[in-house]
C-alpha positions in Angstrom: -19.7 195.7 32.2 -17.2 198.2 30.8 -18.1 201.0 28.5 -21.5 199.7 27.5 -24.4 202.2 27.1 -27.4 200.2 25.9 -26.0 198.9 22.6 -27.4 196.1 20.6 -25.7 192.7 20.8 -26.4 189.8 18.4 -26.1 186.2 19.6 -26.0 183.5 17.1 -26.7 180.0 18.3 -28.9 181.5 21.1 -30.9 178.3 21.4 -27.9 176.1 22.0 -26.8 174.8 25.5 -24.2 177.5 26.0 -26.2 180.1 24.0 -29.1 179.9 26.4 -26.8 180.3 29.4 -25.1 183.3 27.7 -28.4 184.8 26.8 -29.6 184.5 30.5 -26.3 186.1 31.7 -26.7 189.1 29.3 -30.3 189.6 30.4 -29.4 189.5 34.1 -26.2 191.5 34.0 -26.3 194.0 31.2 -28.7 196.6 29.8 -28.0 195.6 26.2 -30.7 195.0 23.7 -30.2 191.4 22.7 -31.0 190.0 19.3 -31.1 186.2 19.8 -30.7 184.3 16.6 -32.0 180.7 16.4 -32.2 178.4 13.4 -35.6 177.1 14.5 -38.1 179.1 16.5 -39.7 176.1 18.2 -36.4 175.6 20.1 -36.5 179.1 21.7 -37.2 179.6 25.4 -38.4 183.2 26.1 -36.7 184.4 29.2 -37.2 188.2 28.9 -39.4 190.6 27.1 -36.2 192.6 26.3 -34.9 189.8 24.0 -35.7 189.9 20.3 -35.7 186.5 18.7 -34.9 186.3 15.0 -34.8 183.2 12.8 -31.4 182.8 11.1 -29.4 180.0 9.5 -25.6 179.9 8.9 -26.3 178.3 5.5 -28.4 181.3 4.5 -26.3 184.4 4.4 -29.2 186.6 3.5 -31.0 185.7 6.8 -28.1 187.2 8.8 -27.6 190.1 6.5 -31.3 191.1 7.0 -30.7 191.1 10.7 -27.5 193.1 10.6 -29.2 195.6 8.3 -32.2 195.9 10.6 -30.4 196.2 13.9 -26.8 197.1 13.2 -25.5 195.3 16.3 -22.4 196.8 17.9 -21.4 193.5 19.5 -21.7 189.9 18.2 -21.3 186.6 20.0 -21.0 183.8 17.4 -21.9 180.3 18.9 -23.8 178.7 16.0 -21.8 175.8 14.5 -21.5 172.1 13.7 -19.7 171.1 16.9 -20.1 167.3 17.1 -17.0 165.6 15.9 -18.8 162.6 14.2 -21.4 164.8 12.5 -18.5 166.8 11.0 -16.8 163.6 9.7 -20.1 162.3 8.3 -20.9 165.5 6.4 -17.8 167.6 5.7 -19.6 169.7 3.1 -22.2 170.9 5.6 -19.5 171.5 8.2 -17.3 173.6 6.0 -20.3 175.7 4.9 -21.5 176.2 8.5 -18.3 176.5 10.5 -15.9 178.2 8.1 -18.2 180.1 5.7 -20.8 180.8 8.3 -18.1 182.4 10.5 -16.6 184.2 7.6 -19.9 185.6 6.5 -20.8 186.9 9.9 -17.3 188.4 10.3 -17.7 190.2 7.0 -21.1 191.5 8.1 -19.6 192.8 11.3 -17.2 195.0 9.2 -19.9 196.0 6.7 -22.2 197.2 9.4 -19.6 198.7 11.7 -19.8 196.3 14.6 -17.2 196.9 17.3 -16.4 193.5 18.8 -16.9 190.0 17.4 -16.5 187.0 19.7 -16.3 183.7 17.9 -16.6 180.4 19.9 -13.9 178.1 18.6 -13.0 174.7 20.0 -10.4 172.6 21.7 -10.6 170.5 18.5 -8.7 173.3 16.7 -5.6 172.3 18.7 -3.4 170.3 16.3 -6.6 169.6 14.3 -7.3 166.4 12.4 -11.2 166.3 12.4 -13.4 168.3 10.1 -14.8 170.3 13.0 -11.3 171.0 14.4 -9.9 172.0 11.0 -12.8 174.3 10.1 -12.6 175.9 13.5 -8.8 176.4 13.1 -9.1 177.9 9.6 -11.9 180.2 10.9 -9.4 181.5 13.4 -7.0 182.1 10.6 -9.6 184.0 8.6 -10.5 186.2 11.6 -6.8 187.0 12.3 -6.3 188.0 8.7 -9.7 189.7 8.2 -9.8 192.0 11.1 -9.6 195.7 10.3 -12.2 198.0 11.9 -13.9 195.4 14.1 -12.1 193.7 17.0 -12.2 190.0 16.2 -11.5 187.5 19.0 -11.7 183.7 19.1 -12.2 181.6 22.3 -11.4 177.9 22.1 -14.0 176.4 24.4 -13.4 173.1 26.1 -15.9 170.3 26.2 -19.0 171.6 28.0 -20.4 169.1 30.5 -23.9 167.9 29.6 -24.2 169.9 26.4 -25.8 168.0 23.5 -24.1 164.8 22.4 -21.3 165.1 25.1 -19.8 162.1 26.7 -21.4 163.0 30.1 -24.9 162.8 28.7 -23.9 159.6 26.8 -22.7 158.0 30.0 -25.8 159.0 31.9 -28.0 157.3 29.3 -25.9 154.1 29.3 -26.0 154.0 33.1 -29.7 154.6 33.2 -30.1 151.7 30.7 -28.1 149.4 32.9 -24.8 149.6 30.9 -22.3 148.8 29.8 -20.6 152.2 29.6 -18.4 152.4 26.5 -15.1 154.2 26.4 -12.8 154.5 23.4 -9.6 153.8 25.2 -8.4 153.5 28.8 -5.9 156.4 28.2 -8.4 158.8 26.6 -8.4 162.3 28.1 -10.5 165.4 27.6 -10.7 168.9 29.0 -14.0 169.9 30.5 -15.8 173.1 31.7 -19.4 173.6 32.7 -21.8 176.0 30.9 -21.3 178.8 33.5 -17.6 178.6 33.0 -18.0 178.8 29.2 -20.0 182.0 29.6 -17.5 183.4 32.0 -14.6 182.8 29.6 -16.6 184.3 26.7 -17.4 187.4 28.7 -13.8 187.8 29.9 -12.6 187.7 26.2 -15.3 190.3 25.4 -14.2 192.6 28.2 -10.4 192.2 27.9 -9.6 190.8 24.4 -7.6 192.7 21.8 -7.9 192.5 18.1 -6.9 189.0 16.7 -6.6 187.4 20.1 -7.3 183.7 20.4 -8.0 182.5 23.9 -7.5 179.0 25.1 -8.5 177.1 28.3 -5.5 175.5 30.0 -7.0 173.6 32.8 -6.0 169.9 33.4 -7.4 167.1 31.3 -9.8 164.5 32.8 -9.2 160.8 32.2 -12.4 159.5 30.6 -12.2 156.1 32.1 -12.0 157.7 35.6 -14.9 159.9 34.7 -17.0 157.0 33.7 -16.1 155.1 36.9 -17.0 158.1 39.0 -20.4 158.4 37.3 -21.0 154.7 37.8 -20.1 154.9 41.5 -22.4 157.8 42.0 -25.3 155.8 40.4 -24.8 153.0 42.9 -25.1 150.5 40.1 -22.8 147.6 39.2 -22.0 148.4 35.6 -19.1 147.4 33.4 -16.9 149.6 31.3 -16.2 148.4 27.8 -13.4 149.7 25.5 -14.6 150.0 21.9 -11.7 151.7 20.0 -11.5 155.1 18.3 -13.6 156.5 15.5 -12.5 158.5 12.6 -11.2 162.0 13.4 -11.1 161.2 17.1 -8.0 162.0 19.2 -6.8 160.0 22.1 -5.7 162.9 24.2 -6.4 166.6 23.9 -2.9 168.2 23.8 -1.8 170.6 26.5 -0.4 174.0 25.6 3.3 174.5 26.2 4.5 177.5 28.1 6.2 179.0 25.0 2.9 178.8 23.1 0.8 181.0 25.4 0.6 184.2 27.3 -1.1 183.6 30.7 -3.7 186.1 31.8 -4.8 187.1 35.3 -7.7 184.8 34.8 -7.1 181.2 36.1 -6.8 178.6 33.3 -7.3 181.2 30.6 -4.4 182.2 28.2 -3.8 183.9 24.9 -2.3 181.7 22.2 0.7 183.3 20.4 2.2 181.1 17.8 -0.3 178.7 16.1 -0.5 180.4 12.7 2.7 179.7 10.9 2.3 179.2 7.1 3.2 175.5 7.2 0.6 174.8 9.9 -2.1 176.6 7.8 -1.1 174.7 4.7 -1.2 171.4 6.6 -4.7 172.1 7.9 -5.9 173.0 4.4 -4.4 169.8 3.0 -5.9 167.6 5.7 -9.3 169.2 5.3 -9.1 168.8 1.5 -8.6 165.1 1.9 -11.8 164.6 3.9 -14.1 164.2 0.8 -13.9 163.5 -2.9 -17.3 165.2 -3.5 -17.4 167.7 -6.3 -19.2 170.2 -4.1 -16.6 169.8 -1.4 -13.7 170.4 -3.9 -15.5 173.6 -5.0 -15.9 174.7 -1.3 -12.2 174.1 -0.7 -11.2 176.3 -3.7 -13.4 179.1 -2.2 -11.9 178.6 1.2 -8.3 178.9 0.0 -9.2 181.9 -2.1 -10.8 183.6 0.9 -7.7 183.1 3.0 -5.4 184.4 0.3 -7.5 187.5 -0.4 -7.1 188.8 3.2 
């Protein structure tokens, strides 16, 4: 690790699939004091006496402020979020609170308590977003790019992480174990995948090399979901059919690739810096799309706050 002398690092979402892997990596490869933040303590898995677990919830700003005030972390990895597309569509109010305002609040605390680096886990869904999760992740990137003053704020658009909670690979495994059929949205559907070790690798590379306001993207080739399903069926040795069930709300058919004029390649394979995704018209379109996701009075109030927060910085 570069230029690190036993600082404190805060990890939100430490009990998540990628969070546990990142926590394990930090314990094994650094001498940092780690403050692992989980929403529910019963989910924690103690892996080192050097890890301090703290209960914190993105919906409770004070819970994180208490932790910042107590430890004053120099580095922050922010993984806690609503990540499942369908959960976001079903509860847009919660998703805006957690993904946008949760990220905003932690970023604000980083500046208030003089943190040096803030790494925010964004999502592939922020690419030409149309789902609530994708839109909130995209607008969080916008906020961080506008907000950043004393703290280096960096976003990393992670791809789908194989076997993380509610991912298609786990879904297929269960369907295969149950004897099928395996259900796929559309024969043409494609997604970009990484495993949990790759996710941690990309987060750490952004931490080591990222500059203020950078947004990193993963550019590896997409995988056809039908082919993936067939490979998993073949590996099982079972005779199972694939059924096509049609798309759900907010769901994309194909995760778009990044064009050469949109990115700056790095020395790291399949890892690039995005350079032109924040034109005013794109931001306005994202706000309008998100605004139409609910007629709930609370949601309208949240959208007013969201727009004001983007304007104020």
